MITORVEX-267109 format. One record per residue: z, y, x of N, C-alpha, C, O, CB in turn. Coordinates in steps of 0.05 Angstrom, whole numbers, plus 5000, padded with zeros to 4 digits. Atoms other than C-alpha are relative to their C-alpha. Glycine has a CB too. Layout:
N
ZYXZYXZYXZYXZYX...
***
This chain:
265
499649685006929481051961498850055029498849915048503650144993501149864976925781572009501850245007503250374991497250104994497949784986929582072054497450255004495450215018501749865039501849834998925482722047501350285008503350374995498349994975498249844987927483312090498350304999495950254996500849875032501349814995924884042096501950215013503750294999498750084977497549804989928984542145503049894996503649675005499950314984497050045004936484522125499749814973501749694968501950324995500050135032934484172054499549695009498249595028497250144976500350314989935083442053500949844971502749924956502449915031499950155026934682941994499549735002498249675022498350094981500750295002934182211979498849924975500649904959502449845004502050045023929582061924498849724990498249565008497950145008501850255003926081451890497550084994496650114972500849824979502949964997918981611915498449845009496249915018499550185012501250244991917080941933497549904986497649874961501949805000502550015022910180791907498150204999495750154992500950004974500749774998908581521914498350075023499049975045502050145000501049924976903581841961501950245012503750364999497150084996498849794991905982352011499550254990501150434993499650015022501449815013901582831973501950054975503450254974497049914993498549965023904882761907503650095009505050254997499749694980497249894993911982781947500550355009502450505005500849815025500049664995909983511974500250114980501950294979497750145012500449835023907983721906502649974982503250154967497349924984497250025014914483491876503050205008504950294995500649675005498049854997918783851919499750255017501350375031502049855008501349734994914384431937501250274988501550475002497249984990498549815013917784901889502750015009503550215019499849984973497650054994924884601900500650115026502350295027500449744997499649994968924884641978498450295012499250405032498549685017501049754990920085271986498049905023497650045043502550225010501550114983915084762023497650215005496750284983499249734990502549884993908885212054498149835002498549625013500150125022502450274997902084842047499250065028496949995032496950004975501250064968901084942123502449865012502449805036499250305021497850144981907684592137498849685006497849574987503549984982501150254995905483902170502649794992505049854990499049975031497850195008908783232148500449795020498449795035499449864972499350174984911582692191501649774983503649784968501550145022499050295022912381962160501949805025500849675043496249754986498250184982918481602200499250125030498549965047499349634998500449934969917482092266497250015008496650125030501449795018503149964992909782032266498950204985499650244962498249764996502149745011904682622250498249824976497249594978497250165031502950075023900082512186498750214997499750434994500549914968501749815004894282842180499850114971500549964954497749915009499949895025893383312119497649844986497849824961499750325001501750205016887282852099500849764992499549624976498149955012499250325002890882232099502550024982503549804977500749845031498049995015896782502055499449874970501149754956500950285002500450165025892882271992499849725001499549634978497850074989500450235003892481582010502749875014503449645009497249935010497150114991899381482049501449944980501850124963501850195015497950055021903981102002502749965013502749855036499349754981498049964996911181172009501349694996500349564977500650234984498250245001916080522016502950055002503850235017499449825020497449944995923080462009500550105031498750115048501749754993499549944975927280692071498150205018498750255042500049775009501649884987921581132088501550315008503350434996497449984983499049694993922981822120498150145009496750105029502150045021502249834996918882382110501050335005502550444989498049974974499149704993919783132144497750155004495750095016501750035025502049765003916083772132500750195018503050275019499950144972499349764980915684282185497850195005495450125002500949905027502749844990911384862207500250055025502350115037499450284987501050014970908284892274500650295011499950464996496549935003500049744994910185532315497950035020497349845034502750085008502549904988904485872349501850115025504150195025497950244981499049924972905086032427498550285008498450385030499349755024501949724986900586682424501750275010500850455024497850144973498249794990906887142432500849975023501550165036502150044987499150054968908586862495497650025015498150135037501349695006502649934983901586902522499750285003498750365024497449894988501249725008900887662496502550155020502250355034499950104958497649884981907987782531499349975031499650155048503049834993500650064975905787462592497750195013498050265036499349735001501649804993899887912599500850265004500050405022498450014986498749734994903788512588501350025027500750185045502350064979498250024975908588322642498550045023499350175042501449745003501350004972903088242693498550265007497950355029497849765002501249694998899988932673502250115007501850225028498750174973497849844987906689222686500050035024499750245036502249914998499750004972907688962751497650045017497950035041501249765009502349884978900589162780499350254993497350335005497249845002500849755014900089792744500950255025499650455029501850024966499249864976903590142804498050035019497350255027502249885011502750024982897989932850498350194991497750355009498449715000502049825006893190342813501050305003499750485013499249934972499049715000897690942807500650095027500250335030502350054984499549914977899790972877497950135015495850015017500949825012501949854981896091482922499350274980497950444992497149805009501549805011894392012866501650265002500650484997499149944973498349774997900692452881499950035031501349895045503249954987500949894979898192742941499750365006499050455027497649875000499849694998898693532930501650084983502449944964497750144998498549855024902494052893499450295004498550395025503449945000501049754997901694732872502150194978503150074959496450004992498649855017905695312835498450174980496450294988501650175015501949865019903095622769501650244996504150234999499449834972498849735003904596342755500950064975500050264963498250195007499149915029908196342690501850194997503850165011501149804987498549795001911596952672501450034970500050054950498350245007499050025026916696962614499950304987500750504999503049885000500149765019915697492558502250134995504350024990499149934976497549815001919898102554500650114970502750214963499550275021500050005030918698182479500149854982499349634989498650064993500650245018918997792419497349984989496050194985501950014977503150035014912397562390500250034968498050034956498549655006500050005029914897632315502650114994504450125010499549724986497449895014920097922270499749894974497649844963500350334998500150065030922397702204502850144981505250144989500049634999498249855012926198072151499549914973497449824966499750285005500049975022927798032087498750184979498950434981501750005000501649825024923598292021501349944973501049734960496749924996498049995029928098401961498850244983500250334964503850085007500849815015923598931935499649914970500650064953497850115013500350055028921698581871502649755003501549565014496449914988498550235003928098051866498949744982498649804959502450104990500750205009925797371843502349864983504249774996499049875020497450095018930797121788498749844971496549854960502250334991501550155023930596661727503849964988505850035000497449615012498050035012936296461677500349664992499049604972499750204979500150285005937695681674502249924982504350054985500049845025498850155015940995271623500949785003499649665019499249984985499050324992944694631626497749864983496749944962503649894989501950225012939994031610497350174987496750184963501849804975502549815015933694511605498250025021498850105044500950344989502349934986926694511633499050274997498650354975498149834994501349774996924095161658498250055020497849895038501550165002501749894978919195591698501450315008502850454992496650014989499649754993920396201737498250204995495950215003500350015022502649795008917396801706499550215013500750265034500050114974500049694992915097481716499050025034499850195050503650154995500450034970912197301784497550195008497550335029499349685009502549874998905297611776497849895009497749655006500250205012502350135001898297501798500449885029499349665034497450184994499950034972900097461873502549945012503049945036499050215012497550084996907197251865501650225012500950465016500149765016498349744994913197611890501049945032501449705037502950064976499649994971914997721968503249935003504950034988499050315013497550035000921297451993500750045036502950105044500749704984500149954972920197502069497450195013495150205004499949715012502249814986916298002115499849825026501849725036501150365006500350074968913297712181498350205016496050255010498549715004500749804985911998222232498849905023500449875042502050165006500950034969907498022292500150165019499350115041497849965003500049854981908998612323497850125018495650065008501449905011501849944985904798922379499549785023498249835043500550265009500150124978905498312421497549915006495849904988501749825001502750134998899798002460499949685000498049545007498850115026499550315004901997302449497249924983496850054962503349924980502350075004895196982436499749744979497649654969499049975026500650305008897196312404500750044970501050264959502149745016499750025037898196112328503149994998504849945016498349654983496550035004904996132293500249814981498549754964501850274989498950185024908895662254501950124982503950194994501549765011498449815019912396022197501949754983500449604971497750214976499050195012918095512165501850174982502750394985501349795017498149875021922095612103501749744992500849514990498350154970498550205002928295242088502050064980502850294975501149925024497449985023933595122033502949955017503349735026499649724972497749964986940495302067502249884978504449854989500450335009497650025015945095112006499049754977499649754954501050324987500650225019941694451980502149844988501949794964498549835012497350105009948494121973500350034970500149894950502350175015498749845029950694601922497650014974498149964951500950415010502250055017943794611888499749754987499049734963497850045013500350295009943793891880501949934973501349774956501049805026498150045020949793951834499550144971500650084950502550105011501049905020946094411790497249984987496350094966500550205004502750035008939194181790499249705006499849565026498150225015501050354994935793461777497750115018497650005040498749744968502449974989929093821800500150305004501050454987497649894982500649724999927494501834497849935020497749745036502550235010502349994987920894671861498750275006497750394987498449854986501349724999918095311889497049975018496549835038502450225018502849994987910595451906500150215019500450445009497650044980500449794981910095871972497650045010496049865013501549965020503049944988904196201999500750255018502850385016497450084974499549794984903496722051496850174997494550074993501249895033502349845003898997372048499550265021501450385031500150094973499749804978896497912095500750264990501550294967497550035016498749725011898198642091498050154980498650374970500750225026502049905022891998772045500349884978498649934960497350005005499650215026894598251992498249774999498049634979499450144973501750265004889697712012501349745007503349725022497450015016498450274995891397002014500149905022497949955032499449804987499950104971892896682082498749705002499249544984503150015011501050314996889296012107502649955018503450065038496549945017497650124987895395612122500249695008502249575016502150064983500350255000893094972126497449905021497149665026499749944972502150034987886695062171498049884980496349774994500649845023501750095012882494822120496850184991494950104979501749924979502749845005876995402117499650105022500850295033499950224978501449974971872795332180498050235001496650255021498349715009501649785002868795982158501550285011500250485019499250024969498849834996874396412175500250254976500850484982499050045024499749865027874296732102502150124993502150314977499749854980497450025018881596702091500749784986499849554990500150184981498550275010885596272047499549964969498050144960503450025005500850105030884696021975502049904989503949855003498149794996497950085015888795781917501549755008503549674996499149974977498850304987890195121958501650075023502849905037497549775011498449904973893495482013503450074994504450295000498250335013497450035007900795331988501149745006499849535007500250054975498550204992906494892006501950024975502550234962501350025030497550045025911894611953502849965011503649745020499549714980496549994991919194741971501349874979501149974956501550335002498550095018923594251936502749895009503349905032498749834988497050104989930793951940499449715011501349595019502749984974500850214992927093341960499050005031499649825046498249944982500749994978923893572019502250175024503050095046497450104995497849894986928794142041498250275015498550515009501649765023501649824982923794492089497050014998495949794996500549955025503449984993916194712095499050225021500050455023498350084970501249834982911994992148497150074997495449904992500449905024502849905002905795412146498550145024499650325038500050194979501149894977900795602199498050194993495750114989499049805017501849775002897396272187498250015015499149995038501050215002502550034988890796292214499050345007499450534993497849834976501249734989887496892254501450224995500250404985497550074990498249835005893497322251500950175030503050105043502349844985499049904971893497812319501950154999502950184977498450135016497649905000898798202343500350304987498650464993500749985027499949745010900898842304499949924965500350104948497250215013501150115029899098412234502949944980504649774984497849655005497750065017904398472175499649724981497549714968500350274980500550195022904697832132502549974985504750024993499149735010497350045018909197672071500149724993497949614991500050174972499550245010911997012049501150024974503350124973501549855017499749965030911996971968500149744991499349535000497750164986499550225024913896531913498050034981498250214964503050034984502149955021907596451873501349914973500950054953497249825006499550145031910896011814502349825014503249785037496749794982497650254995916095481805501549934974501750074954502550095022499150095026919795051757502749815006503049695028497449834985497450214998926494631750500749834976499549834954502650155005499150205022929994141710503350025007504050005031498549655004497849984991937294221707501749734989500849554974500950264992498150155004943393801704501050044969500450254957501850055022498849935026947193711634502150235007502950275030501449744984498249774994951794311626502949915003503949754986499750234978497650074993958594271662500349715011502649615016501450044978500050324989956593541689499650065034498250255039496949764985499649984971957493521768500450255008499050355025498049915015498649724996960894161771497750174999497650305020501750045028501849855008954894541744500750264989501750224967498949874985499049765015956395241722498050215010496950225033503250085006502049765001952095861711501350275020502150475010499750104964499249764984954196321772498849965022497249775021502850055003502049984976951396431843499649675010498049645028501550225027500150264988951995671857497249864990496649645000502649844991502550095010944995561819497650245017495350275010500050014961501649794987941996121866499149865027500849805044501850285005500250084970937995841928499950185024498450385026497749855001500149824975939096131992497949875020498049645028503150035016502750084984932596072033500650125026502250315028496950134988499949954972931996122110497350015015496049805017501849815013503450024989925096342145500250005028501650175040497850284990500349964970923596192216497450015012495749845004501349785014502250014988917996382260500249875027502349885040499050255001500050184979915995932317497450085015495650205004500249694991502550014991910795932372498749714994499949515000500050065028501250255007906195372349499049875022498049655019498050034981
***
């Protein structure tokens, strides 16, 4: 009988007369022995090329093991050496100081207000797939973003988020709103900086607000102080839960509550 071992797995089997290669193949799937595992016969190493010719005898002990590399320890030692000597090169650079003339702005750089001139509405049913109708060619405005007369020269970040996602999840399996931004003349704004010619936005300048992401951010390009922009719902679609399942009911619970925030980018 021959004793064979790999890791914590151990077995005594009638392998006398077989080669180490045959023993490896026999227990490869049972023990999970990888091809790179090295063989040891009675404590001595066996070269991979010799496994085909080395015949096992009774009372032999064969062990398979995977050698552990030392590369990680060498890299760690190198990083430690760099950490210890890095301070030597940095010392001496901090040798002067100055004050910067930053002054806090006295006015807001933008203002956000609700635009409910044309309400966005739809009538969902239980276990139903539908789209949000009557939005027109340019969508329906939901927020006004006024950059006022500020001299702030930087870019803006306009974020729209769902404030009642926990309630909507009880009503909708899926809810998606296609959000875009328009300038005061009704032109599409470039919100993803993909138009390098400065000619404005196109149909690809939109974000998709869903129950999965919960918040989207747009970056309107080329809007100086004093400009009025609108955030609009261009289109949308939804899939509802089965009627009365999961507290779904046709009341205000199915109405998304959206929040708009404008920040300095």
